[in-house]
N, C-alpha and C positions, 0 to 999 in steps of 0.2 A: 317130569319136576326135575330141575336143575337146579342144584343146591351149591350155592356159593361155600370154600373152606372152611369160613370162619359160623355159618350156619350149620355145616354138618357135623365140626367138633361138637356147638351146643346141644344139636338136636341129639347127637351119641350120647353126650354127656347128663340130659336130661331123661332123655327116654329109656333109658339101656337097652337097647334092643342086644338079644343073644349073639349075634354078629354084624361085621359091617364091612361091607363090601367098599372100596376108596378106589375110583378111578381118577386117577392123575390128581389124586388130590390137592398134590404139593407140590403143583408144577410151576404154580406163579409164585411160592414161596422162596426165599432165601435156606440156606442149608441149616440157618440156627432159627429160625421161626418153623421150619421141618423139623426140626426137634425136639423144639418145644412141642409142637401139636400131638408127635407120637408120645413121647411122655406122658404126656393127659391122656393118651388112649390107654399105653398100659396100665396106669392107674386105675382104670375099672375094670383090668381081668377078665374083659369080655373079649372074643376071637375077634379078628381084623383080618381082611384081606385086600391087601393092596394092589393095583395095577397101575403100573408107571415103569419108565424106562432108566431112572438115575439109580446110579450104582449105589448111591447111599443110602436107599430105600434097606438094602439089606441087612442093613445096622440095627432095625427095628424088628424083625422077621427071623423065625428059623430056619423056615424054607422055602425053597424058589424053585416054580414051576416055572420054566421055561419054552416058549412056544417057539417053534421056528418056521420060516416062511413055507418050507415043503411038510406043513403040516405035522411033521416030527415033531415030542415034546418030550422033557424032561424034569423031573422032581427030585432036589437032590438037593440034602443042607444048605446053608448060606455056606459051611465051611468047604463043603465039598466044591460048590458053584464059584469060590475064588479061588482054590485051588486050581481048576479048571482052567480059569481066566487068566491066571499065571502061567501056565503051561503052554496056553495058545498065545499069549505073546511072547515067551521066551523061544516059540520053537518058529514065527515068524520071521524072514528075512529081512534086516534094514530095511531093504527099498520098497518093499510092502509096509510098511510103519510111514514112510514120507513121502508114500501119494495119495 
């Protein structure tokens, strides 16, 4: 069953599930509407799990489970994840960033 983003939020707000899995639920939204959606979800005080590529998703979560192409994974806090990304960017030579 495919549910649109609007339908998803409505369904979550009306049915009050114990947890919700959002698979690329905000990929078609701008950042303002993404924020609005997650603020509505946070008001429900229910658990939600997001699957997505946007860095902005970390603003609405406490943990990040990162799956790598080599089948490895890591579960870290949002702050640890951001610190790792900062270290990786700082250690990347300039010529690699420009390619």
